[in-house]
Each structure stands twice: as C-alpha cells, then as structure tokens.
N, C-alpha and C positions, 0 to 999 in steps of 0.2 A: 424709251428712246428709239426713234425711227432711224435705223442704221442707213437706209438708202438715202434719206434726206441729209443726214450728217455727211455722208460721202459726197453727195452732190454739192453741198455748201462748202465742203473742204476744197473741192476742185475749183469752185467759183472763187473762193478766197485766194487760192494760189494764182489763178489766172489774173484776177484784179491786181494782186500785188506785183506780178510780173509786168503787167501793162503800166502800172504806176511807176515802178522803179526804172523800167527801160524807156518809157516815153513812147512805146509802140502802141498803135501803128502811126500816130500823127506825125512823128518825126520823119517819116518816110515821104510824106507828101505836103506838109505844111511848111512853107518858107515865106514868112511874112515879116515885113519891117514897118515899124511905126515909130516915128520920132526917135528917141534914144532908148526905147524899150528893148531889152535884150531879146533878140529874135527867138531863142529857144523857149522863152517864157510863153510867148503866144502859141507856140507849138504844143506846149504842155497844157495850156488852157483848153485848147481844142481836144487834146487827149482826155482831159477830165470829162468833157461832154460825152465823148465816146464811151469811156468807162462807165459813166452814170447810166447811159442808155443801155449798154450791154448788161449791167447789173440789174436794172429794172426788168429787162426782158427775161433774163435767167431766173430771177425771183418769181416772176409771173408763171414760168413753166415748172420750176422745181421747188419753189419755196413759198407757196401761196399763204401758208399759215405760219411762216417764220416771223417772229416778232422782233423787228428791228428797233421799234420805238420811235419811228418818224411820225409823231403825232403831236398835237398841241396840249394834250391833257397833262397837267402838272408842270408845264413848262415854266410859268411865272413863279410858282411856288418853289420849284427846284432851283431856279436862278437866285431867288431871294435867300435860300438856305445855303447854297454851296458856291455861288459865283464869287463871293468876296475874296476868298483865298486865291483864286485864279487871277482875278483882276489885279490884286496886289502883286502877285508874282510877275504878271506881265509888265506892270508899270516899273517894278524894280529891275526887270530885265532890260527894259528900254533905257533906264538910267545907266545901267552897267554898260550897255552898248555905246551910249553917248560919251561916257567917261573914257572908254577904251578907244573909240574911234576919233575923238576930237584931237586936233582941229579938222574940220571937214573940208574937202577939196573939190567938191562937185556940186553943181546946181542942176538938179533934175527937172525935166519937163513935168507938166501936170499929168501927161499920159503915163510917164514912168511911175509916178507916185500912185496913181489910181490903179493901173494894171499890174505893175510889178510889186508894188508895196501893199496893196489892199486886195484887189480881186484875186490875184494868184494865190495869196495865202488863205483866203476863204475857200478856194477850190481845193487846196491841199487839205484843209481841215475836213471838208465834207467827204472827200474820197478816202482819206486815211481812217476817219472814224467809221465810215461805212464798212470797210472790210476788216479793220483791226478790232473795233469794238462790236459793231453790229453783227458781224459774221464770226470772226475768229474767237473772240472772247466767249460768245454764246456757244460755239462749238465745244470749246474746252469745258465750259460750264455743264453742258449736257453729258459729255463723256465722263466727267467726274461727279455726276449727280449722286452717287452712292456715298460720297464723302460729305460729312456735315459742313465742311469748310469749302465746298465746291465753288462758291462764288469768289472767295479770296484766292483760291488756286487759279481760277480762270483770269482774275485780274493780274496776278503776278506773272503768269505765263505769257499773257498777251502783252504785258508791259515790257518784259525782257525781250521778247521778239520785236516789239515796236522799237526799242532802243537799238538792238543789233541790226535791225532793218535799215537804219540810217547810215551804217558804215559805208555802203557803196558810194554815197554822196560825199564822203570825206576821204576818199582814196587820195593819197598824196600828202595828206596832212601829217603832222608829227604824231607819233603813237600816243603821247600823253594828252594831246588835244582830242584825239579820237576817244580815248578812255573817258575823259571828263565830259565830253559831249554825250557819249552813250549813257553815262550815269545820270546826267541831267534829263535826257530823254526818257529814261526809265522812270524817274521821279514824276515827270509830266504824265507819262502813261498811267502810272498808279492813280493819279488824280482823276484823269479822264475816265478810267475804268471804274473807280470807286463811286463817282457821282452818277455814272451811267447805271450801275447796279442799284444805287440808292433810289433813283428816280424812274428807272425803266423808260427814260426819254432820251433818244439819241441826239436830239437837237441841242440839248444842254452841253454835252462835251463838244459838239460841233461848233457852237457859238464861242465857247471859252477857248477852244483850240485855235479858232480863227483869230480871236482877240490877242492871245499870247503870241501867235506868229506875226501878227501885224505890228507888234511892239518891236520887231526887228526893222522897222521902217528907217531908222538911221542909216542903214546900209545903202539906201537910195541916194544918200548925200556924200558918198565917198567912193573912191576908186579902189579902195582896199577890199579884198575878199578873203575872209578867214576870221580868226578869233584872236584878239589881243589878250595877253595874259590877265590883265585886270578884269576884262569882261568875262573870261572863262572861269576865273575863280568865283566871281559874283554869281554866275549862272549855276555853278555846281552847288553853292551854298543855298541859293534860292530854291532850286528844285529838289534838293535833298530835304529841305524843310517841308516843301510841299508834299513830298513823298511820305514823310513821317505823319503829316496831317492826314494823308490818304489812308495810311495804315489804321489810324484811329477810326476813320469812316468805315473801314471794312468790318469792324466789330459788329456782330449780330445786333439787330435792333431789339430794344427792350420791348417785351410783350406787355 
C-alpha cells in the first residue's frame, strides 16, 4: 500500500466532495437563466465541469497508476449481467414518483426536461461515482486489504457515507423523510459499489446511477418539491431490495 498516494487520494476525495456539495466555485460567478430551467442547476453543471477538470489534473499529478476503471473493457458484458436490477429499480421509482405526485400541475419547456431532467442527473452520476466509488471506495479497499472481506467492507463504508452525504440536501425536511431517504440511498450505494467491484468498470455504475436519477423526471412536471408518503414508502422498499441483491453480489466469486 502506497501511503503517500492514499493520503493524496483522500485529500482529493475530500476536496471533490466539498466542491460537489457546496457548488463552489461556480455558484460564485455563474448566474445564467434559460427558459424555465432552475438557475442554480446551470451553475451546478458548470461546477461539474470544473470538478471533472480538477480531478483529471490532480490524478495526472498524484494518481497516474490509480485504477478508476474508466475504460470500455467489460462494459457491455457488465451491463448485461448487472444492469437489469438497476433498470427495474429505476422504472419502479419512476412509477412511485408518478403515483405520489399526480395530478401534475406544470408543463415544462424542452430545455427544462433536457437540462434539469436529463443532463444534470448524468452530471451528478459521473461526479458522485468518480469520488465515491472511483476514489473513496478504493481508498477504503486498500486500507482494509489485510482483511479477506476488504471489498465488502469498502462497499459498505462508501455506501453509508454516500447515504449520509445526501443529508445536507435534505435540510428542512421531516426527520422520517430524511431517514427513509438515507436508507434508500445506502441501498443504491451498495448496488453501485457491488457492480463496480464485480466489473472493475466505473462506467457501469455511472450509467446506471444516471438512469436511476433520470427516473425522477416526473418532478419536472410539478411545482411540488419534496417526497410524498406513497413515493417515499415505495422508494424505501425498492432500494432495500436492491441493497439485499447487492449483498448477494458481494459474496466472493466461485473459483
């Protein structure tokens, strides 16, 4: 284990997480309006580009041999093997949102659907998978390498942190809503982490993370922001089951 590299990657992870959660530095200078797209969404998209460039530059300097898994090798096979559960979870989530949010009271522009409902969520997926799975999960995995269950430990730790890391975005919501959302996000994190370690390809969790997030598209068609009880119960059930499936995937491969 290269302690200097682990330290550098840990610092990089913390910096990327701070930039992602805070929206800095883009929120300080990006103030753009386009049709009915929420202004801060455009700011966050610009911030994703800044984070991506910063991460690329830092990895070039301090992590040249760090294996993120951003390659095409095994991509198709990995999606064939593990995407079904994620796709089903995403579709069921979308149905839960539709049931909970209906009747819809807003007609969005094409710009809002494309930018806020699709492009933004793929940006979220790429950046979060980059520092949560590509960096943090691998850091924990390397630190726990002496334990025969090091991969499972890394998946669990990164998933719990992933879930807790969403709390700042839920400040002001009811405690039970926050708890249910954290549980759902941990289940989702277990899935992303398990398929990442199974395939060693970061594009697979990025693609499935993006797909699942885009299944929240119904929110573009309503002025309501939050979680209806019906939707919340559905999400907890869906992602608890996905988490259980992921625990099965964590079992060592048969030799």
